[in-house]
C-alpha positions as CSV (number, residue, x, y, z in Angstrom):
1,M,-22.1,-4.2,19.2
2,G,-25.8,-4.1,18.9
3,W,-27.2,-0.8,18.9
4,K,-24.1,0.6,20.9
5,F,-22.5,1.3,17.4
6,F,-25.3,4.0,17.0
7,G,-23.2,5.7,19.9
8,V,-20.5,5.7,17.8
9,V,-22.1,7.2,14.7
10,L,-23.5,9.8,17.2
11,I,-19.9,10.9,19.0
12,F,-18.2,11.3,15.9
13,G,-21.2,13.3,14.4
14,I,-20.3,15.8,17.2
15,Q,-16.7,15.5,16.4
16,E,-17.8,16.8,12.7
17,V,-19.8,19.7,14.6
18,V,-16.9,20.5,16.8
19,R,-14.6,20.8,13.8
20,A,-17.2,22.5,12.3
21,L,-17.0,25.2,14.3
22,A,-13.5,25.6,13.8
23,L,-14.2,26.2,10.2
24,V,-16.3,28.8,11.2
25,E,-13.5,30.6,12.8
26,C,-11.3,30.4,9.8
27,L,-13.3,32.3,7.9
28,S,-14.6,36.1,8.7
29,Q,-17.8,36.9,9.5
30,E,-18.5,38.7,6.6
31,T,-18.2,35.4,4.3
32,C,-18.7,32.5,6.7
33,P,-21.5,30.5,5.1
34,G,-22.9,29.8,8.5
35,L,-22.6,26.5,10.8
36,R,-25.4,24.2,9.5
37,K,-23.8,24.9,5.7
38,L,-20.2,24.2,7.1
39,V,-21.9,20.8,9.1
40,H,-23.1,19.9,5.9
41,I,-19.8,20.5,4.2
42,R,-18.1,18.2,6.6
43,V,-20.4,15.8,6.3
44,I,-20.1,15.6,2.7
45,G,-16.2,15.9,2.7
46,E,-16.1,12.4,5.0
47,G,-18.4,10.9,2.7
48,I,-16.0,11.4,0.0
49,R,-13.3,10.2,2.4
50,A,-14.9,6.9,3.1
51,V,-15.8,6.2,-0.4
52,T,-12.6,7.1,-2.0
53,L,-10.3,6.0,0.7
54,T,-8.1,8.4,-0.1
55,G,-7.6,10.5,3.2
56,P,-7.5,14.1,2.9
57,L,-6.2,14.0,-1.2
58,L,-9.9,14.3,-2.2
59,S,-12.0,15.8,1.0
60,E,-10.5,18.8,1.7
61,P,-10.5,20.2,-2.2
62,A,-14.0,18.9,-2.0
63,R,-14.9,21.2,1.1
64,A,-13.2,24.0,-0.3
65,W,-15.0,23.6,-3.4
66,L,-18.4,23.4,-1.3
67,I,-17.3,26.6,0.8
68,R,-17.1,28.4,-2.3
69,R,-20.5,27.5,-3.9
70,E,-21.7,29.2,-0.9
71,G,-20.1,32.6,-2.4
72,V,-16.9,32.8,-0.6
73,S,-14.0,33.8,-2.5
74,S,-12.1,31.3,-3.6
75,S,-8.5,32.0,-2.1
76,E,-10.6,32.1,1.2
77,A,-12.2,29.0,1.1
78,V,-9.2,27.2,0.3
79,A,-7.3,28.9,3.1
80,A,-10.0,28.1,5.4
81,A,-10.2,24.4,4.5
82,V,-6.4,24.1,4.6
83,A,-5.9,26.1,7.9
84,E,-8.9,23.9,9.5
85,Y,-7.3,20.7,8.4
86,A,-3.6,21.8,9.2
87,A,-4.8,22.8,12.7
88,N,-6.0,19.5,13.4
89,S,-3.2,17.8,12.4
90,F,-1.1,20.0,14.6
91,S,-3.5,18.5,17.4
92,T,-3.1,15.2,16.3
93,A,0.9,15.8,16.2
94,F,0.8,16.8,20.1
95,L,-1.3,13.9,21.3
96,T,1.0,11.4,19.2
97,I,4.1,13.0,21.0
98,W,2.3,12.4,24.0
99,G,1.0,8.9,23.6
100,A,4.3,7.6,22.3
101,L,6.1,8.9,25.2
102,Y,3.2,7.2,27.7
103,L,3.7,4.3,25.8
104,V,7.8,4.0,25.8
105,A,7.9,5.3,29.5
106,Y,4.9,3.6,31.3
107,L,4.0,0.7,29.3
108,H,7.4,-1.4,28.5
109,P,6.1,-2.1,25.2
110,P,7.6,-5.1,22.7
111,Q,10.7,-3.7,20.9
112,E,8.9,-3.6,17.6
113,L,6.3,-1.3,19.2
114,R,8.8,0.6,21.3
115,V,10.8,1.4,17.7
116,A,7.5,2.6,15.9
117,S,6.4,4.7,19.0
118,F,9.7,6.5,18.5
119,V,9.2,6.9,14.7
120,F,5.9,8.4,15.5
121,L,7.4,10.8,17.9
122,G,10.3,12.0,15.8
123,G,8.2,12.3,13.2
124,A,5.0,14.2,14.8
125,A,8.0,16.5,16.6
126,G,9.6,17.3,13.3
127,Y,6.2,18.1,11.7
128,L,5.6,20.5,14.4
129,L,9.2,22.3,14.5
130,L,8.8,22.7,10.4
131,A,5.3,24.0,10.8
132,F,6.7,26.5,13.7
133,V,9.1,27.8,11.4
134,L,7.5,28.0,8.1
135,L,5.0,30.2,10.3
136,Y,6.8,32.3,12.1
137,C,9.2,33.1,8.9
138,R,5.6,33.8,7.0
139,A,7.0,31.0,4.4
140,R,5.0,31.2,1.2
141,V,6.1,27.7,0.1
142,A,3.3,27.1,-2.6
143,G,3.8,30.3,-4.0
144,A,7.6,29.8,-4.3
145,V,7.2,25.9,-5.9
146,A,4.7,27.2,-8.1
147,A,6.7,30.5,-9.2
148,K,9.5,28.1,-9.9
149,I,7.5,25.8,-12.0
150,V,6.2,28.6,-13.9
151,A,9.5,30.0,-15.0
152,L,10.4,26.7,-16.0
153,T,7.5,26.2,-18.5
154,G,7.9,29.7,-19.4
155,L,4.1,30.3,-19.2
156,Q,4.7,33.4,-16.7
157,A,2.4,35.7,-18.7
158,R,-0.8,33.3,-18.9
159,A,-0.1,32.2,-15.1
160,S,-0.2,35.4,-13.6
161,G,-3.4,34.9,-12.5
162,F,-2.8,31.6,-11.0
163,L,0.3,32.7,-8.8
164,E,-1.6,35.9,-7.8
165,G,-4.3,33.2,-6.6
166,I,-1.7,31.1,-4.5
167,R,-0.6,34.2,-2.9
168,R,-4.1,35.5,-1.5
169,T,-4.8,31.8,-0.3
170,E,-1.1,31.7,1.6
171,D,-2.3,35.4,2.8
172,A,-5.3,34.1,4.0
173,M,-3.8,30.9,5.8
174,L,-1.2,33.3,7.5
175,L,-3.6,35.3,8.7
176,V,-5.7,32.5,10.4
177,L,-2.7,30.5,11.7
178,R,0.0,33.4,12.6
179,D,-1.7,37.3,12.8
180,R,-4.6,36.3,15.3
181,P,-3.4,34.3,18.2
182,A,-6.7,34.5,19.6
183,T,-8.6,33.1,16.8
184,L,-5.8,30.3,16.7
185,A,-6.4,29.7,20.2
186,R,-10.1,29.0,19.9
187,I,-9.4,27.2,16.5
188,A,-7.1,24.9,18.8
189,A,-9.5,24.4,21.7
190,Y,-12.0,23.2,19.2
191,E,-9.7,20.7,17.5
192,F,-8.5,19.3,20.6
193,I,-12.2,18.7,21.5
194,A,-12.6,16.8,18.7
195,Q,-9.5,14.9,19.2
196,L,-10.9,13.8,22.6
197,L,-14.1,13.0,21.1
198,L,-12.4,10.4,18.6
199,L,-10.6,9.1,21.8
200,M,-14.0,8.5,23.3
201,E,-15.6,7.2,20.5
202,T,-12.7,4.3,20.5
203,Y,-13.2,3.6,24.3
204,W,-16.9,3.5,23.6
205,A,-16.4,1.3,20.5
206,L,-14.2,-1.0,22.3
207,I,-16.6,-1.9,25.8
208,S,-19.4,-2.1,23.2
209,M,-17.1,-5.2,22.2
210,G,-17.2,-6.3,25.6
211,V,-13.5,-5.5,25.6
212,A,-12.2,-5.0,29.2
213,T,-9.9,-2.0,28.7
214,S,-9.5,1.2,30.3
215,P,-9.5,4.9,29.1
216,L,-6.2,5.7,29.0
217,M,-5.8,2.2,26.9
218,A,-8.0,3.2,24.7
219,S,-6.7,6.5,23.9
220,I,-3.1,4.6,23.5
221,A,-4.8,2.8,20.9
222,E,-6.4,5.1,18.8
223,I,-3.5,7.8,18.9
224,L,-1.5,5.1,17.3
225,T,-3.8,4.0,14.9
226,K,-4.5,7.4,13.2
227,L,-2.2,7.0,10.5
228,A,-3.6,3.4,9.8
229,N,-7.0,5.3,9.4
230,I,-6.1,6.7,6.0
231,A,-4.8,3.1,4.1
232,F,-6.9,1.1,1.9
233,A,-8.9,-1.5,3.1
234,G,-6.7,-4.7,4.3
235,A,-3.7,-2.9,5.5
236,A,-5.5,-0.8,7.8
237,E,-7.1,-3.7,9.6
238,G,-3.6,-5.4,9.4
239,A,-1.8,-2.6,11.2
240,Y,-5.0,-2.7,13.8
241,V,-4.3,-6.1,14.5
242,L,-0.6,-5.9,15.1
243,L,-1.3,-2.6,17.7
244,F,-3.7,-4.5,19.3
245,L,-1.4,-7.6,19.9
246,A,1.3,-5.4,21.0
247,L,-0.8,-3.5,23.7
248,G,-2.1,-6.8,24.9
249,L,-5.3,-6.3,23.5
250,P,-7.8,-8.7,21.5
251,A,-6.6,-9.0,17.9
252,A,-9.8,-9.5,16.9
253,A,-11.0,-6.4,18.8
254,G,-8.7,-4.4,16.5
255,F,-10.0,-5.9,13.3
256,A,-13.3,-5.4,14.2
257,L,-12.7,-1.5,15.3
258,S,-11.1,-0.9,11.9
259,L,-14.3,-2.2,10.5
260,V,-16.6,0.0,12.8
261,K,-14.6,3.0,11.6
262,R,-15.1,2.5,8.2
263,I,-18.7,1.5,8.5
264,R,-19.3,4.8,10.3
265,S,-17.8,6.7,7.9
266,L,-19.9,5.0,5.0
267,A,-22.8,5.9,7.1
268,F,-21.8,9.4,7.2
269,A,-21.2,9.0,3.4
270,L,-24.9,8.1,2.7
271,I,-26.0,11.5,4.4
272,G,-23.4,13.4,2.8
273,L,-24.2,12.2,-0.3
274,G,-28.0,12.9,0.4
275,I,-27.5,16.2,1.4
276,L,-25.2,16.8,-1.9
277,A,-28.1,16.4,-3.8
278,L,-30.2,18.7,-2.2
279,L,-28.0,21.5,-2.9
280,P,-28.8,24.1,-5.1
281,N,-26.5,24.2,-8.3
282,R,-25.6,27.8,-8.0
283,P,-24.3,29.3,-4.8
284,S,-27.0,30.5,-2.3
285,R,-25.1,33.8,-2.0
286,P,-24.2,35.0,-5.2
287,A,-24.5,38.8,-4.1
288,L,-21.9,38.3,-2.1
289,A,-19.6,36.9,-4.6
290,T,-20.4,39.6,-7.0
291,K,-18.9,41.8,-4.2
292,I,-16.0,39.6,-3.4
293,G,-15.3,40.2,-7.4
294,P,-13.4,38.3,-9.9
295,Q,-12.0,34.6,-8.6
């Protein structure tokens, strides 16, 4: 790929900026740390994801913690991180449905890939339906589960503050994802732009390797390999190879693409860890944290 690898890093960096813009929409104007800080937080989270290979399990809590360091209340910080990630997963599910339908209807894939496409299709559609029902009914699933666990352990008195924090967090999430349609529309627009940038990244990477492919085929490959991107080293590469073979693309290109994505993320990891080392030990907006009250 040569110097063209930096094009992959650049496209991914723009995608992170777009997702930071979506994160801005998830925070109130009074508490939002600002776009520059949120871009830094996005980069640091990507570094954690790349180094630990745990997907969102550590990166999203880390982003919520870093937002909290900027003087945002704990409930709003967690709600913003979760809401942005949820909106991104909704856009991923929509693209998965489209990609699976197009693959089955027009590309006539092998039987194994056809079955996998229907599995992806059913999973994405079920996820969107469940999310819609929970948001429409204003269901507070986390609070209900936490309350049940606390009741079973008999620690109601000690856990009252914890349960109240969960309730505030869920209220803040519902405010973003349900009660403000205009805000949700802007967040969705940013997330779809971010997804399109990832499709562009895959196409750029493939043509930089000398693979003769179309933007459409590269998009199908990117959509169907999203689940593999959170797998451990070895499993993800194998999934890329199998998918590329099924799509009639070179297996070596699939293996190389997975490595390119990991190296790109590791480059961001270095940037993120460098930023983390420069951050102050205390929130930069202590006055705001005082106004918010106890966390």
